[in-house]
N, CA and C atoms as a LAMMPS dump frame, in Angstrom:
ITEM: TIMESTEP
0
ITEM: NUMBER OF ATOMS
234
ITEM: BOX BOUNDS ff ff ff
-5.0000000000000000e+02 5.0000000000000000e+02
-5.0000000000000000e+02 5.0000000000000000e+02
-5.0000000000000000e+02 5.0000000000000000e+02
ITEM: ATOMS id mol type element x y z
1 1 1 N 177.976 43.309 -86.802
2 1 2 C 178.664 42.15 -86.248
3 1 3 C 179.122 42.461 -84.824
4 2 1 N 178.914 41.501 -83.956
5 2 2 C 179.321 41.682 -82.561
6 2 3 C 180.696 41.069 -82.345
7 3 1 N 181.518 41.772 -81.589
8 3 2 C 182.825 41.247 -81.228
9 3 3 C 182.71 40.304 -80.049
10 4 1 N 183.828 39.743 -79.621
11 4 2 C 183.797 38.784 -78.518
12 4 3 C 183.405 39.405 -77.181
13 5 1 N 183.603 40.725 -77.038
14 5 2 C 183.24 41.376 -75.78
15 5 3 C 182.052 42.285 -76.054
16 6 1 N 180.857 41.72 -75.876
17 6 2 C 179.627 42.46 -76.095
18 6 3 C 178.532 41.827 -75.254
19 7 1 N 177.442 42.557 -75.071
20 7 2 C 176.303 42.016 -74.362
21 7 3 C 176.66 41.492 -72.987
22 8 1 N 176.294 40.239 -72.735
23 8 2 C 176.497 39.643 -71.412
24 8 3 C 177.984 39.53 -71.073
25 9 1 N 178.85 39.408 -72.082
26 9 2 C 180.288 39.295 -71.813
27 9 3 C 180.847 40.528 -71.116
28 10 1 N 180.223 41.676 -71.336
29 10 2 C 180.708 42.897 -70.693
30 10 3 C 180.503 42.866 -69.173
31 11 1 N 179.683 41.939 -68.692
32 11 2 C 179.41 41.839 -67.253
33 11 3 C 180.146 40.674 -66.591
34 12 1 N 181.047 40.031 -67.322
35 12 2 C 181.763 38.889 -66.756
36 12 3 C 182.641 39.335 -65.587
37 13 1 N 182.736 38.49 -64.588
38 13 2 C 183.597 38.769 -63.435
39 13 3 C 184.997 38.235 -63.719
40 14 1 N 186.006 39.042 -63.387
41 14 2 C 187.4 38.67 -63.621
42 14 3 C 188.188 38.866 -62.338
43 15 1 N 188.968 37.856 -61.99
44 15 2 C 189.929 37.959 -60.892
45 15 3 C 191.31 37.799 -61.501
46 16 1 N 192.15 38.818 -61.341
47 16 2 C 193.527 38.754 -61.819
48 16 3 C 194.435 38.838 -60.607
49 17 1 N 195.372 37.903 -60.513
50 17 2 C 196.289 37.828 -59.368
51 17 3 C 197.722 37.987 -59.85
52 18 1 N 198.555 38.628 -59.026
53 18 2 C 199.938 38.866 -59.427
54 18 3 C 200.831 39.015 -58.202
55 19 1 N 201.974 38.387 -58.25
56 19 2 C 202.974 38.568 -57.206
57 19 3 C 203.749 39.848 -57.45
58 20 1 N 204.026 40.591 -56.387
59 20 2 C 204.729 41.865 -56.578
60 20 3 C 206.235 41.712 -56.77
61 21 1 N 206.737 40.476 -56.701
62 21 2 C 208.165 40.218 -56.933
63 21 3 C 208.381 39.279 -58.119
64 22 1 N 207.413 39.198 -59.018
65 22 2 C 207.496 38.294 -60.165
66 22 3 C 208.604 38.761 -61.117
67 23 1 N 209.674 37.962 -61.277
68 23 2 C 210.762 38.371 -62.167
69 23 3 C 210.47 38.052 -63.643
70 24 1 N 209.498 37.197 -63.908
71 24 2 C 209.191 36.78 -65.272
72 24 3 C 208.167 37.713 -65.925
73 25 1 N 207.106 38.043 -65.191
74 25 2 C 206.079 38.977 -65.672
75 25 3 C 206.019 40.115 -64.653
76 26 1 N 206.69 41.221 -64.933
77 26 2 C 206.732 42.321 -63.964
78 26 3 C 205.335 42.802 -63.579
79 27 1 N 205.199 43.229 -62.342
80 27 2 C 203.922 43.719 -61.822
81 27 3 C 203.347 44.819 -62.708
82 28 1 N 204.2 45.637 -63.292
83 28 2 C 203.729 46.709 -64.167
84 28 3 C 202.882 46.144 -65.312
85 29 1 N 203.266 44.989 -65.855
86 29 2 C 202.497 44.389 -66.946
87 29 3 C 201.134 43.911 -66.456
88 30 1 N 201.09 43.396 -65.241
89 30 2 C 199.809 43.015 -64.65
90 30 3 C 198.913 44.226 -64.459
91 31 1 N 199.5 45.325 -64.015
92 31 2 C 198.737 46.56 -63.818
93 31 3 C 198.209 47.098 -65.138
94 32 1 N 199.023 47.056 -66.185
95 32 2 C 198.572 47.509 -67.505
96 32 3 C 197.461 46.613 -68.033
97 33 1 N 197.591 45.315 -67.807
98 33 2 C 196.573 44.365 -68.266
99 33 3 C 195.241 44.624 -67.581
100 34 1 N 195.254 44.839 -66.278
101 34 2 C 193.99 45.054 -65.565
102 34 3 C 193.337 46.353 -66.016
103 35 1 N 194.127 47.382 -66.328
104 35 2 C 193.542 48.629 -66.823
105 35 3 C 192.915 48.426 -68.199
106 36 1 N 193.554 47.625 -69.049
107 36 2 C 192.979 47.316 -70.359
108 36 3 C 191.672 46.543 -70.189
109 37 1 N 191.653 45.556 -69.297
110 37 2 C 190.428 44.806 -69.028
111 37 3 C 189.3 45.734 -68.589
112 38 1 N 189.635 46.656 -67.691
113 38 2 C 188.618 47.583 -67.172
114 38 3 C 188.059 48.487 -68.262
115 39 1 N 188.824 48.707 -69.321
116 39 2 C 188.332 49.531 -70.427
117 39 3 C 187.453 48.718 -71.385
118 40 1 N 187.516 47.395 -71.278
119 40 2 C 186.793 46.529 -72.201
120 40 3 C 185.508 45.961 -71.609
121 41 1 N 185.498 45.761 -70.292
122 41 2 C 184.323 45.203 -69.618
123 41 3 C 183.962 46.115 -68.449
124 42 1 N 182.884 45.788 -67.754
125 42 2 C 182.459 46.598 -66.607
126 42 3 C 183.578 46.617 -65.559
127 43 1 N 184.205 47.772 -65.338
128 43 2 C 185.338 47.817 -64.407
129 43 3 C 184.976 47.422 -62.976
130 44 1 N 183.706 47.533 -62.62
131 44 2 C 183.285 47.143 -61.276
132 44 3 C 183.407 45.636 -61.068
133 45 1 N 183.487 44.867 -62.16
134 45 2 C 183.56 43.41 -62.072
135 45 3 C 184.982 42.877 -62.181
136 46 1 N 185.968 43.775 -62.244
137 46 2 C 187.367 43.371 -62.366
138 46 3 C 188.054 43.548 -61.021
139 47 1 N 188.635 42.468 -60.518
140 47 2 C 189.366 42.506 -59.251
141 47 3 C 190.822 42.171 -59.521
142 48 1 N 191.716 43.008 -59.029
143 48 2 C 193.16 42.798 -59.181
144 48 3 C 193.767 42.644 -57.795
145 49 1 N 194.346 41.495 -57.533
146 49 2 C 194.963 41.223 -56.238
147 49 3 C 196.461 41.042 -56.422
148 50 1 N 197.229 41.671 -55.548
149 50 2 C 198.674 41.46 -55.548
150 50 3 C 199.072 40.802 -54.236
151 51 1 N 200.176 40.083 -54.304
152 51 2 C 200.642 39.32 -53.143
153 51 3 C 202.086 39.702 -52.855
154 52 1 N 202.292 40.205 -51.66
155 52 2 C 203.589 40.713 -51.239
156 52 3 C 204.629 39.6 -51.18
157 53 1 N 205.751 39.829 -51.853
158 53 2 C 206.861 38.883 -51.813
159 53 3 C 206.72 37.696 -52.745
160 54 1 N 205.57 37.557 -53.42
161 54 2 C 205.358 36.393 -54.288
162 54 3 C 206.046 36.607 -55.628
163 55 1 N 206.741 35.59 -56.078
164 55 2 C 207.415 35.637 -57.362
165 55 3 C 206.475 35.065 -58.434
166 56 1 N 207.004 34.418 -59.481
167 56 2 C 206.182 33.813 -60.541
168 56 3 C 205.722 32.459 -60.013
169 57 1 N 204.765 32.507 -59.114
170 57 2 C 204.38 31.348 -58.322
171 57 3 C 202.953 31.54 -57.84
172 58 1 N 202.626 30.84 -56.772
173 58 2 C 201.343 31.034 -56.102
174 58 3 C 201.577 30.937 -54.599
175 59 1 N 200.551 31.291 -53.855
176 59 2 C 200.652 31.217 -52.398
177 59 3 C 199.286 30.842 -51.84
178 60 1 N 199.257 30.475 -50.596
179 60 2 C 198.005 30.068 -49.945
180 60 3 C 196.968 31.191 -50.014
181 61 1 N 197.387 32.418 -49.75
182 61 2 C 196.452 33.551 -49.778
183 61 3 C 195.811 33.687 -51.163
184 62 1 N 196.616 33.524 -52.212
185 62 2 C 196.072 33.608 -53.573
186 62 3 C 195.062 32.486 -53.824
187 63 1 N 195.397 31.273 -53.411
188 63 2 C 194.488 30.144 -53.62
189 63 3 C 193.179 30.334 -52.859
190 64 1 N 193.253 30.938 -51.669
191 64 2 C 192.042 31.242 -50.91
192 64 3 C 191.186 32.282 -51.649
193 65 1 N 191.847 33.291 -52.242
194 65 2 C 191.12 34.3 -53.015
195 65 3 C 190.462 33.677 -54.245
196 66 1 N 191.164 32.766 -54.921
197 66 2 C 190.602 32.08 -56.087
198 66 3 C 189.392 31.237 -55.676
199 67 1 N 189.52 30.511 -54.556
200 67 2 C 188.398 29.692 -54.072
201 67 3 C 187.181 30.572 -53.754
202 68 1 N 187.423 31.687 -53.077
203 68 2 C 186.33 32.608 -52.734
204 68 3 C 185.666 33.15 -54
205 69 1 N 186.473 33.494 -55.013
206 69 2 C 185.951 33.995 -56.282
207 69 3 C 185.084 32.931 -56.961
208 70 1 N 185.573 31.695 -57.006
209 70 2 C 184.82 30.592 -57.621
210 70 3 C 183.517 30.354 -56.866
211 71 1 N 183.597 30.305 -55.543
212 71 2 C 182.395 30.087 -54.734
213 71 3 C 181.356 31.186 -54.963
214 72 1 N 181.811 32.419 -55.182
215 72 2 C 180.902 33.546 -55.364
216 72 3 C 180.254 33.557 -56.748
217 73 1 N 181.02 33.16 -57.775
218 73 2 C 180.567 33.371 -59.143
219 73 3 C 180.1 32.133 -59.891
220 74 1 N 180.423 30.946 -59.397
221 74 2 C 180.003 29.742 -60.099
222 74 3 C 178.985 28.961 -59.261
223 75 1 N 178.052 28.34 -59.911
224 75 2 C 177.067 27.563 -59.147
225 75 3 C 177.733 26.36 -58.489
226 76 1 N 177.213 25.93 -57.357
227 76 2 C 177.788 24.76 -56.681
228 76 3 C 177.608 23.502 -57.518
229 77 1 N 178.537 22.594 -57.357
230 77 2 C 178.465 21.3 -58.043
231 77 3 C 177.922 20.284 -57.071
232 78 1 N 176.908 19.556 -57.483
233 78 2 C 176.312 18.547 -56.593
234 78 3 C 177.167 17.307 -56.529
């Protein structure tokens, strides 16, 4: 029996973003999560971005990184 992370799923691209001042989900938890992801799938396909001064929120830089990730990994929509 195959688990949910097998075959082609091991090559999935992941972008994880985290603010370094998040009071709700500490950065340490984000760091632990990304290390767990890297142990489950191809670590070369896991990207972890942190944003200086960002709390449990988002910022323009993060949204630009998300857009770039989507543009790189998903086919264009006509």
